[in-house]
C-alpha positions in Angstrom: 81.4 -63.3 60.1 82.3 -66.6 61.9 80.2 -69.4 60.6 78.9 -67.6 57.6 78.7 -69.4 54.4 80.6 -67.6 51.6 78.2 -66.2 48.9 78.5 -67.4 45.4 79.8 -64.8 43.2 78.5 -64.0 39.7 80.0 -62.0 37.0 78.8 -58.5 35.8 77.6 -60.2 32.7 75.4 -62.6 34.7 74.1 -59.8 36.7 73.3 -57.7 33.6 70.8 -60.4 32.6 68.5 -59.4 35.4 66.2 -56.6 34.3 64.7 -54.3 36.7 62.6 -51.2 36.4 60.7 -48.7 38.5 56.9 -49.4 38.6 54.1 -47.4 40.0 51.2 -49.5 41.6 48.0 -48.4 39.9 45.6 -50.8 41.6 45.9 -53.7 44.2 43.3 -56.1 45.7 43.1 -59.2 47.7 42.9 -62.6 46.0 40.0 -64.8 47.1 41.3 -67.8 49.1 44.9 -66.4 49.4 46.0 -65.0 52.8 49.7 -64.2 52.1 49.5 -62.8 48.6 47.6 -60.0 47.0 47.6 -58.9 43.4 48.7 -55.6 42.1 48.6 -53.9 38.6 51.9 -52.0 38.0 52.6 -49.3 35.4 56.1 -50.0 34.0 56.2 -46.9 31.8 53.8 -47.6 28.9 53.4 -51.3 29.9 51.0 -52.6 32.7 51.6 -55.9 34.4 49.7 -57.9 36.9 51.9 -59.1 39.9 51.3 -61.4 42.9 52.7 -59.6 45.9 53.8 -61.6 49.0 52.9 -59.4 51.9 49.2 -59.6 52.5 49.9 -60.8 56.1 51.5 -57.4 56.8 50.0 -54.9 54.3 46.6 -54.1 53.1 46.4 -53.9 49.3 45.2 -50.3 49.1 48.5 -49.3 51.0 50.2 -49.9 47.8 48.3 -47.9 45.3 50.5 -45.0 44.0 53.6 -46.3 45.4 56.8 -46.5 43.4 58.3 -50.0 43.6 61.3 -51.9 42.1 60.3 -54.7 39.8 62.2 -57.5 38.3 60.7 -57.7 34.9 62.2 -60.7 33.2 61.3 -63.5 35.4 59.1 -66.2 33.9 55.4 -65.8 34.7 54.3 -67.9 37.6 50.7 -68.7 38.5 49.8 -68.1 42.1 46.2 -69.0 42.8 44.1 -67.2 40.1 46.9 -64.7 39.2 49.7 -65.1 36.6 52.5 -62.9 38.1 54.6 -61.4 35.5 57.5 -60.1 37.5 58.5 -59.6 41.2 58.6 -56.6 43.5 61.9 -56.5 45.3 61.9 -56.6 49.2 64.3 -56.9 52.2 63.6 -59.3 55.0 62.2 -57.1 57.8 61.5 -58.1 61.4 59.3 -61.2 61.9 59.3 -62.0 58.2 57.7 -58.7 57.2 58.9 -57.8 53.6 60.3 -54.3 53.3 59.5 -53.3 49.7 62.3 -51.3 47.8 61.3 -47.9 46.7 63.4 -45.0 45.2 64.2 -42.2 47.7 63.2 -39.5 45.1 60.5 -39.2 42.5 61.3 -41.1 39.3 59.3 -42.0 36.3 57.6 -45.4 35.9 59.7 -47.5 33.5 63.0 -46.0 34.5 65.6 -48.9 34.4 67.4 -49.9 37.6 71.0 -50.7 37.4 
């Protein structure tokens, strides 16, 4: 760990303000004019949201349909191209910048809270 910067610590109360749920991708498609982002419609258990997904350089949108994902649901909406993204899929940094999207290891219902 030599040379590593210490991480800024937050309290459990601060962490509890981040809301995450399991979502199931019900559709996904390319966004005209956008090469790094595609859009996905995600079922969050009785609520559907449109999200911009950074990963188009590594994944085809149709690979995501049916997939369970972890979604941060209380981010302020952000416009990316023609899409207003109402949440964020969580991902780890993989090799060569490839996002490795977080998914549950077992079947779980869309809308299930993540703690």
